[in-house]
mmCIF file as gemmi writes it, N, C-alpha and C atoms, coordinates in Angstrom:
data_model
loop_
_atom_site.group_PDB
_atom_site.id
_atom_site.type_symbol
_atom_site.label_atom_id
_atom_site.label_alt_id
_atom_site.label_comp_id
_atom_site.label_asym_id
_atom_site.label_entity_id
_atom_site.label_seq_id
_atom_site.pdbx_PDB_ins_code
_atom_site.Cartn_x
_atom_site.Cartn_y
_atom_site.Cartn_z
_atom_site.occupancy
_atom_site.B_iso_or_equiv
_atom_site.pdbx_formal_charge
_atom_site.auth_seq_id
_atom_site.auth_asym_id
_atom_site.pdbx_PDB_model_num
ATOM 1 N N . MET Axp A 1 ? 137.436 118.026 140.512 1 0 ? 1 A 1
ATOM 2 C CA . MET Axp A 1 ? 138.602 117.242 140.114 1 0 ? 1 A 1
ATOM 3 C C . MET Axp A 1 ? 139.571 118.131 139.337 1 0 ? 1 A 1
ATOM 4 N N . ASP Axp A 2 ? 140.831 118.072 139.696 1 0 ? 2 A 1
ATOM 5 C CA . ASP Axp A 2 ? 141.859 118.84 139.003 1 0 ? 2 A 1
ATOM 6 C C . ASP Axp A 2 ? 142.174 118.167 137.665 1 0 ? 2 A 1
ATOM 7 N N . ASP Axp A 3 ? 142.486 118.983 136.692 1 0 ? 3 A 1
ATOM 8 C CA . ASP Axp A 3 ? 142.78 118.451 135.369 1 0 ? 3 A 1
ATOM 9 C C . ASP Axp A 3 ? 143.787 119.361 134.667 1 0 ? 3 A 1
ATOM 10 N N . ILE Axp A 4 ? 144.586 118.761 133.799 1 0 ? 4 A 1
ATOM 11 C CA . ILE Axp A 4 ? 145.502 119.541 132.97 1 0 ? 4 A 1
ATOM 12 C C . ILE Axp A 4 ? 145.108 119.296 131.522 1 0 ? 4 A 1
ATOM 13 N N . LYS Axp A 5 ? 144.723 120.365 130.87 1 0 ? 5 A 1
ATOM 14 C CA . LYS Axp A 5 ? 144.32 120.331 129.483 1 0 ? 5 A 1
ATOM 15 C C . LYS Axp A 5 ? 145.517 120.787 128.648 1 0 ? 5 A 1
ATOM 16 N N . ASN Axp A 6 ? 145.645 120.251 127.44 1 0 ? 6 A 1
ATOM 17 C CA . ASN Axp A 6 ? 146.74 120.723 126.6 1 0 ? 6 A 1
ATOM 18 C C . ASN Axp A 6 ? 146.262 121.038 125.191 1 0 ? 6 A 1
ATOM 19 N N . TYR Axp A 7 ? 147.04 121.87 124.537 1 0 ? 7 A 1
ATOM 20 C CA . TYR Axp A 7 ? 146.734 122.322 123.181 1 0 ? 7 A 1
ATOM 21 C C . TYR Axp A 7 ? 147.857 121.95 122.216 1 0 ? 7 A 1
ATOM 22 N N . ILE Axp A 8 ? 148.485 120.814 122.479 1 0 ? 8 A 1
ATOM 23 C CA . ILE Axp A 8 ? 149.626 120.376 121.675 1 0 ? 8 A 1
ATOM 24 C C . ILE Axp A 8 ? 149.222 120.2 120.214 1 0 ? 8 A 1
ATOM 25 N N . ARG Axp A 9 ? 148.145 119.5 119.993 1 0 ? 9 A 1
ATOM 26 C CA . ARG Axp A 9 ? 147.71 119.215 118.618 1 0 ? 9 A 1
ATOM 27 C C . ARG Axp A 9 ? 147.469 120.518 117.843 1 0 ? 9 A 1
ATOM 28 N N . ARG Axp A 10 ? 146.777 121.463 118.46 1 0 ? 10 A 1
ATOM 29 C CA . ARG Axp A 10 ? 146.503 122.742 117.799 1 0 ? 10 A 1
ATOM 30 C C . ARG Axp A 10 ? 147.803 123.452 117.404 1 0 ? 10 A 1
ATOM 31 N N . PHE Axp A 11 ? 148.745 123.499 118.353 1 0 ? 11 A 1
ATOM 32 C CA . PHE Axp A 11 ? 150.016 124.173 118.054 1 0 ? 11 A 1
ATOM 33 C C . PHE Axp A 11 ? 150.818 123.429 116.992 1 0 ? 11 A 1
ATOM 34 N N . ARG Axp A 12 ? 150.757 122.108 116.971 1 0 ? 12 A 1
ATOM 35 C CA . ARG Axp A 12 ? 151.466 121.355 115.927 1 0 ? 12 A 1
ATOM 36 C C . ARG Axp A 12 ? 150.95 121.752 114.551 1 0 ? 12 A 1
ATOM 37 N N . PHE Axp A 13 ? 149.624 121.852 114.42 1 0 ? 13 A 1
ATOM 38 C CA . PHE Axp A 13 ? 149.049 122.188 113.121 1 0 ? 13 A 1
ATOM 39 C C . PHE Axp A 13 ? 149.275 123.644 112.748 1 0 ? 13 A 1
ATOM 40 N N . GLU Axp A 14 ? 149.339 124.507 113.741 1 0 ? 14 A 1
ATOM 41 C CA . GLU Axp A 14 ? 149.654 125.906 113.466 1 0 ? 14 A 1
ATOM 42 C C . GLU Axp A 14 ? 151.106 126.08 113.048 1 0 ? 14 A 1
ATOM 43 N N . ARG Axp A 15 ? 151.925 125.098 113.312 1 0 ? 15 A 1
ATOM 44 C CA . ARG Axp A 15 ? 153.351 125.137 112.978 1 0 ? 15 A 1
ATOM 45 C C . ARG Axp A 15 ? 153.612 124.333 111.703 1 0 ? 15 A 1
ATOM 46 N N . GLY Axp A 16 ? 152.749 124.475 110.732 1 0 ? 16 A 1
ATOM 47 C CA . GLY Axp A 16 ? 152.958 123.791 109.458 1 0 ? 16 A 1
ATOM 48 C C . GLY Axp A 16 ? 152.701 122.306 109.522 1 0 ? 16 A 1
ATOM 49 N N . GLU Axp A 17 ? 151.739 121.91 110.331 1 0 ? 17 A 1
ATOM 50 C CA . GLU Axp A 17 ? 151.384 120.503 110.505 1 0 ? 17 A 1
ATOM 51 C C . GLU Axp A 17 ? 152.582 119.656 110.924 1 0 ? 17 A 1
ATOM 52 N N . MET Axp A 18 ? 153.276 120.144 111.958 1 0 ? 18 A 1
ATOM 53 C CA . MET Axp A 18 ? 154.392 119.407 112.551 1 0 ? 18 A 1
ATOM 54 C C . MET Axp A 18 ? 153.897 118.013 112.951 1 0 ? 18 A 1
ATOM 55 N N . THR Axp A 19 ? 154.652 116.994 112.61 1 0 ? 19 A 1
ATOM 56 C CA . THR Axp A 19 ? 154.237 115.637 112.968 1 0 ? 19 A 1
ATOM 57 C C . THR Axp A 19 ? 154.479 115.365 114.455 1 0 ? 19 A 1
ATOM 58 N N . GLN Axp A 20 ? 153.816 114.346 114.946 1 0 ? 20 A 1
ATOM 59 C CA . GLN Axp A 20 ? 154.037 113.933 116.334 1 0 ? 20 A 1
ATOM 60 C C . GLN Axp A 20 ? 155.487 113.509 116.519 1 0 ? 20 A 1
ATOM 61 N N . GLN Axp A 21 ? 156.044 112.834 115.52 1 0 ? 21 A 1
ATOM 62 C CA . GLN Axp A 21 ? 157.435 112.387 115.621 1 0 ? 21 A 1
ATOM 63 C C . GLN Axp A 21 ? 158.4 113.565 115.653 1 0 ? 21 A 1
ATOM 64 N N . GLU Axp A 22 ? 158.134 114.573 114.839 1 0 ? 22 A 1
ATOM 65 C CA . GLU Axp A 22 ? 159.001 115.757 114.827 1 0 ? 22 A 1
ATOM 66 C C . GLU Axp A 22 ? 158.973 116.464 116.183 1 0 ? 22 A 1
ATOM 67 N N . LEU Axp A 23 ? 157.786 116.614 116.742 1 0 ? 23 A 1
ATOM 68 C CA . LEU Axp A 23 ? 157.683 117.227 118.065 1 0 ? 23 A 1
ATOM 69 C C . LEU Axp A 23 ? 158.394 116.366 119.1 1 0 ? 23 A 1
ATOM 70 N N . ALA Axp A 24 ? 158.193 115.064 119.041 1 0 ? 24 A 1
ATOM 71 C CA . ALA Axp A 24 ? 158.857 114.159 119.981 1 0 ? 24 A 1
ATOM 72 C C . ALA Axp A 24 ? 160.372 114.302 119.895 1 0 ? 24 A 1
ATOM 73 N N . ASN Axp A 25 ? 160.899 114.377 118.684 1 0 ? 25 A 1
ATOM 74 C CA . ASN Axp A 25 ? 162.346 114.543 118.502 1 0 ? 25 A 1
ATOM 75 C C . ASN Axp A 25 ? 162.822 115.845 119.131 1 0 ? 25 A 1
ATOM 76 N N . ARG Axp A 26 ? 162.103 116.916 118.886 1 0 ? 26 A 1
ATOM 77 C CA . ARG Axp A 26 ? 162.487 118.221 119.42 1 0 ? 26 A 1
ATOM 78 C C . ARG Axp A 26 ? 162.374 118.286 120.939 1 0 ? 26 A 1
ATOM 79 N N . ALA Axp A 27 ? 161.367 117.59 121.489 1 0 ? 27 A 1
ATOM 80 C CA . ALA Axp A 27 ? 161.137 117.621 122.939 1 0 ? 27 A 1
ATOM 81 C C . ALA Axp A 27 ? 161.874 116.499 123.668 1 0 ? 27 A 1
ATOM 82 N N . LYS Axp A 28 ? 162.604 115.686 122.914 1 0 ? 28 A 1
ATOM 83 C CA . LYS Axp A 28 ? 163.384 114.577 123.488 1 0 ? 28 A 1
ATOM 84 C C . LYS Axp A 28 ? 162.512 113.591 124.263 1 0 ? 28 A 1
ATOM 85 N N . CYS Axp A 29 ? 161.45 113.131 123.586 1 0 ? 29 A 1
ATOM 86 C CA . CYS Axp A 29 ? 160.589 112.096 124.154 1 0 ? 29 A 1
ATOM 87 C C . CYS Axp A 29 ? 160.167 111.185 123.012 1 0 ? 29 A 1
ATOM 88 N N . THR Axp A 30 ? 159.274 110.258 123.279 1 0 ? 30 A 1
ATOM 89 C CA . THR Axp A 30 ? 158.834 109.346 122.23 1 0 ? 30 A 1
ATOM 90 C C . THR Axp A 30 ? 157.537 109.84 121.583 1 0 ? 30 A 1
ATOM 91 N N . ARG Axp A 31 ? 157.272 109.337 120.393 1 0 ? 31 A 1
ATOM 92 C CA . ARG Axp A 31 ? 156.021 109.658 119.707 1 0 ? 31 A 1
ATOM 93 C C . ARG Axp A 31 ? 154.835 109.163 120.531 1 0 ? 31 A 1
ATOM 94 N N . GLN Axp A 32 ? 154.995 108.006 121.173 1 0 ? 32 A 1
ATOM 95 C CA . GLN Axp A 32 ? 153.925 107.462 122.02 1 0 ? 32 A 1
ATOM 96 C C . GLN Axp A 32 ? 153.583 108.423 123.159 1 0 ? 32 A 1
ATOM 97 N N . THR Axp A 33 ? 154.573 109.102 123.684 1 0 ? 33 A 1
ATOM 98 C CA . THR Axp A 33 ? 154.33 110.091 124.745 1 0 ? 33 A 1
ATOM 99 C C . THR Axp A 33 ? 153.471 111.23 124.21 1 0 ? 33 A 1
ATOM 100 N N . ILE Axp A 34 ? 153.793 111.716 123.014 1 0 ? 34 A 1
ATOM 101 C CA . ILE Axp A 34 ? 153.008 112.792 122.407 1 0 ? 34 A 1
ATOM 102 C C . ILE Axp A 34 ? 151.577 112.317 122.151 1 0 ? 34 A 1
ATOM 103 N N . ILE Axp A 35 ? 151.426 111.099 121.656 1 0 ? 35 A 1
ATOM 104 C CA . ILE Axp A 35 ? 150.093 110.535 121.419 1 0 ? 35 A 1
ATOM 105 C C . ILE Axp A 35 ? 149.298 110.499 122.717 1 0 ? 35 A 1
ATOM 106 N N . SER Axp A 36 ? 149.9 110.018 123.795 1 0 ? 36 A 1
ATOM 107 C CA . SER Axp A 36 ? 149.222 109.923 125.094 1 0 ? 36 A 1
ATOM 108 C C . SER Axp A 36 ? 148.864 111.3 125.642 1 0 ? 36 A 1
ATOM 109 N N . LEU Axp A 37 ? 149.762 112.256 125.468 1 0 ? 37 A 1
ATOM 110 C CA . LEU Axp A 37 ? 149.486 113.618 125.925 1 0 ? 37 A 1
ATOM 111 C C . LEU Axp A 37 ? 148.301 114.213 125.175 1 0 ? 37 A 1
ATOM 112 N N . GLU Axp A 38 ? 148.314 114.095 123.854 1 0 ? 38 A 1
ATOM 113 C CA . GLU Axp A 38 ? 147.236 114.664 123.051 1 0 ? 38 A 1
ATOM 114 C C . GLU Axp A 38 ? 145.89 114.013 123.371 1 0 ? 38 A 1
ATOM 115 N N . ALA Axp A 39 ? 145.911 112.746 123.747 1 0 ? 39 A 1
ATOM 116 C CA . ALA Axp A 39 ? 144.681 112.029 124.089 1 0 ? 39 A 1
ATOM 117 C C . ALA Axp A 39 ? 144.229 112.31 125.519 1 0 ? 39 A 1
ATOM 118 N N . GLY Axp A 40 ? 145.033 113.052 126.274 1 0 ? 40 A 1
ATOM 119 C CA . GLY Axp A 40 ? 144.684 113.359 127.656 1 0 ? 40 A 1
ATOM 120 C C . GLY Axp A 40 ? 144.872 112.195 128.61 1 0 ? 40 A 1
ATOM 121 N N . LYS Axp A 41 ? 145.696 111.233 128.216 1 0 ? 41 A 1
ATOM 122 C CA . LYS Axp A 41 ? 145.915 110.039 129.035 1 0 ? 41 A 1
ATOM 123 C C . LYS Axp A 41 ? 147.18 110.115 129.876 1 0 ? 41 A 1
ATOM 124 N N . TYR Axp A 42 ? 147.913 111.208 129.74 1 0 ? 42 A 1
ATOM 125 C CA . TYR Axp A 42 ? 149.199 111.328 130.415 1 0 ? 42 A 1
ATOM 126 C C . TYR Axp A 42 ? 149.441 112.792 130.759 1 0 ? 42 A 1
ATOM 127 N N . ILE Axp A 43 ? 149.94 113.029 131.953 1 0 ? 43 A 1
ATOM 128 C CA . ILE Axp A 43 ? 150.313 114.377 132.375 1 0 ? 43 A 1
ATOM 129 C C . ILE Axp A 43 ? 151.838 114.426 132.403 1 0 ? 43 A 1
ATOM 130 N N . PRO Axp A 44 ? 152.426 115.367 131.691 1 0 ? 44 A 1
ATOM 131 C CA . PRO Axp A 44 ? 153.885 115.385 131.582 1 0 ? 44 A 1
ATOM 132 C C . PRO Axp A 44 ? 154.561 115.893 132.849 1 0 ? 44 A 1
ATOM 133 N N . SER Axp A 45 ? 155.813 115.53 132.982 1 0 ? 45 A 1
ATOM 134 C CA . SER Axp A 45 ? 156.632 116.127 134.035 1 0 ? 45 A 1
ATOM 135 C C . SER Axp A 45 ? 156.809 117.599 133.695 1 0 ? 45 A 1
ATOM 136 N N . LEU Axp A 46 ? 157.195 118.372 134.664 1 0 ? 46 A 1
ATOM 137 C CA . LEU Axp A 46 ? 157.422 119.796 134.429 1 0 ? 46 A 1
ATOM 138 C C . LEU Axp A 46 ? 158.514 119.995 133.382 1 0 ? 46 A 1
ATOM 139 N N . MET Axp A 47 ? 159.56 119.203 133.464 1 0 ? 47 A 1
ATOM 140 C CA . MET Axp A 47 ? 160.665 119.297 132.506 1 0 ? 47 A 1
ATOM 141 C C . MET Axp A 47 ? 160.179 119.026 131.084 1 0 ? 47 A 1
ATOM 142 N N . LEU Axp A 48 ? 159.388 117.98 130.899 1 0 ? 48 A 1
ATOM 143 C CA . LEU Axp A 48 ? 158.874 117.66 129.57 1 0 ? 48 A 1
ATOM 144 C C . LEU Axp A 48 ? 157.921 118.744 129.079 1 0 ? 48 A 1
ATOM 145 N N . ALA Axp A 49 ? 157.1 119.272 129.961 1 0 ? 49 A 1
ATOM 146 C CA . ALA Axp A 49 ? 156.174 120.345 129.576 1 0 ? 49 A 1
ATOM 147 C C . ALA Axp A 49 ? 156.951 121.552 129.046 1 0 ? 49 A 1
ATOM 148 N N . PHE Axp A 50 ? 158.044 121.914 129.7 1 0 ? 50 A 1
ATOM 149 C CA . PHE Axp A 50 ? 158.874 123.025 129.231 1 0 ? 50 A 1
ATOM 150 C C . PHE Axp A 50 ? 159.516 122.702 127.885 1 0 ? 50 A 1
ATOM 151 N N . ARG Axp A 51 ? 160.005 121.476 127.71 1 0 ? 51 A 1
ATOM 152 C CA . ARG Axp A 51 ? 160.631 121.098 126.439 1 0 ? 51 A 1
ATOM 153 C C . ARG Axp A 51 ? 159.62 121.141 125.292 1 0 ? 51 A 1
ATOM 154 N N . ILE Axp A 52 ? 158.396 120.708 125.552 1 0 ? 52 A 1
ATOM 155 C CA . ILE Axp A 52 ? 157.346 120.748 124.528 1 0 ? 52 A 1
ATOM 156 C C . ILE Axp A 52 ? 157.025 122.194 124.168 1 0 ? 52 A 1
ATOM 157 N N . ALA Axp A 53 ? 156.859 123.034 125.175 1 0 ? 53 A 1
ATOM 158 C CA . ALA Axp A 53 ? 156.563 124.448 124.919 1 0 ? 53 A 1
ATOM 159 C C . ALA Axp A 53 ? 157.677 125.094 124.106 1 0 ? 53 A 1
ATOM 160 N N . ARG Axp A 54 ? 158.909 124.814 124.452 1 0 ? 54 A 1
ATOM 161 C CA . ARG Axp A 54 ? 160.039 125.386 123.702 1 0 ? 54 A 1
ATOM 162 C C . ARG Axp A 54 ? 160.063 124.864 122.272 1 0 ? 54 A 1
ATOM 163 N N . ALA Axp A 55 ? 159.784 123.585 122.1 1 0 ? 55 A 1
ATOM 164 C CA . ALA Axp A 55 ? 159.761 122.993 120.759 1 0 ? 55 A 1
ATOM 165 C C . ALA Axp A 55 ? 158.681 123.635 119.897 1 0 ? 55 A 1
ATOM 166 N N . LEU Axp A 56 ? 157.595 124.051 120.528 1 0 ? 56 A 1
ATOM 167 C CA . LEU Axp A 56 ? 156.496 124.703 119.812 1 0 ? 56 A 1
ATOM 168 C C . LEU Axp A 56 ? 156.664 126.22 119.754 1 0 ? 56 A 1
ATOM 169 N N . ASP Axp A 57 ? 157.696 126.724 120.426 1 0 ? 57 A 1
ATOM 170 C CA . ASP Axp A 57 ? 158.023 128.153 120.453 1 0 ? 57 A 1
ATOM 171 C C . ASP Axp A 57 ? 156.903 129.004 121.061 1 0 ? 57 A 1
ATOM 172 N N . VAL Axp A 58 ? 156.359 128.505 122.18 1 0 ? 58 A 1
ATOM 173 C CA . VAL Axp A 58 ? 155.324 129.234 122.923 1 0 ? 58 A 1
ATOM 174 C C . VAL Axp A 58 ? 155.6 129.102 124.415 1 0 ? 58 A 1
ATOM 175 N N . ARG Axp A 59 ? 154.89 129.887 125.212 1 0 ? 59 A 1
ATOM 176 C CA . ARG Axp A 59 ? 155.029 129.784 126.669 1 0 ? 59 A 1
ATOM 177 C C . ARG Axp A 59 ? 154.311 128.525 127.155 1 0 ? 59 A 1
ATOM 178 N N . ILE Axp A 60 ? 154.791 127.967 128.22 1 0 ? 60 A 1
ATOM 179 C CA . ILE Axp A 60 ? 154.216 126.745 128.778 1 0 ? 60 A 1
ATOM 180 C C . ILE Axp A 60 ? 152.724 126.918 129.098 1 0 ? 60 A 1
ATOM 181 N N . GLU Axp A 61 ? 152.345 128.124 129.536 1 0 ? 61 A 1
ATOM 182 C CA . GLU Axp A 61 ? 150.944 128.39 129.88 1 0 ? 61 A 1
ATOM 183 C C . GLU Axp A 61 ? 150.039 128.394 128.662 1 0 ? 61 A 1
ATOM 184 N N . GLU Axp A 62 ? 150.614 128.551 127.48 1 0 ? 62 A 1
ATOM 185 C CA . GLU Axp A 62 ? 149.82 128.518 126.258 1 0 ? 62 A 1
ATOM 186 C C . GLU Axp A 62 ? 149.531 127.083 125.822 1 0 ? 62 A 1
ATOM 187 N N . VAL Axp A 63 ? 150.416 126.175 126.189 1 0 ? 63 A 1
ATOM 188 C CA . VAL Axp A 63 ? 150.262 124.767 125.803 1 0 ? 63 A 1
ATOM 189 C C . VAL Axp A 63 ? 149.449 123.997 126.836 1 0 ? 63 A 1
ATOM 190 N N . PHE Axp A 64 ? 149.69 124.266 128.101 1 0 ? 64 A 1
ATOM 191 C CA . PHE Axp A 64 ? 149.05 123.519 129.193 1 0 ? 64 A 1
ATOM 192 C C . PHE Axp A 64 ? 148.189 124.436 130.041 1 0 ? 64 A 1
ATOM 193 N N . GLU Axp A 65 ? 146.994 123.949 130.385 1 0 ? 65 A 1
ATOM 194 C CA . GLU Axp A 65 ? 146.059 124.72 131.195 1 0 ? 65 A 1
ATOM 195 C C . GLU Axp A 65 ? 145.594 123.877 132.376 1 0 ? 65 A 1
ATOM 196 N N . PHE Axp A 66 ? 145.783 124.394 133.569 1 0 ? 66 A 1
ATOM 197 C CA . PHE Axp A 66 ? 145.372 123.699 134.795 1 0 ? 66 A 1
ATOM 198 C C . PHE Axp A 66 ? 143.989 124.2 135.21 1 0 ? 66 A 1
ATOM 199 N N . THR Axp A 67 ? 143.08 123.276 135.435 1 0 ? 67 A 1
ATOM 200 C CA . THR Axp A 67 ? 141.744 123.641 135.896 1 0 ? 67 A 1
ATOM 201 C C . THR Axp A 67 ? 141.446 122.906 137.197 1 0 ? 67 A 1
ATOM 202 N N . GLU Axp A 68 ? 140.761 123.596 138.084 1 0 ? 68 A 1
ATOM 203 C CA . GLU Axp A 68 ? 140.396 122.987 139.373 1 0 ? 68 A 1
ATOM 204 C C . GLU Axp A 68 ? 138.916 122.684 139.399 1 0 ? 68 A 1
C-alpha cells in the first residue's frame, strides 16, 4: 500500500514550537487541515505541500516522504 508520511509536527517544534495556526496562516490553509495532516488523515495537494515546505523553510522532500 502506498503511503505519504509527513514530518510537519517535528519541523514545527524545531522552528521554535510554531503553532498549528501559525503554520496554517503561512501556508494559507486552515488549522484543521494541519491537524488532519499531522494525524495522517489527509494527503495534501501538491500546491499545499509546497506551501507548507516553504513555510517551514525546508525542501518538500524533507517534510513529505512517499513509501510504496
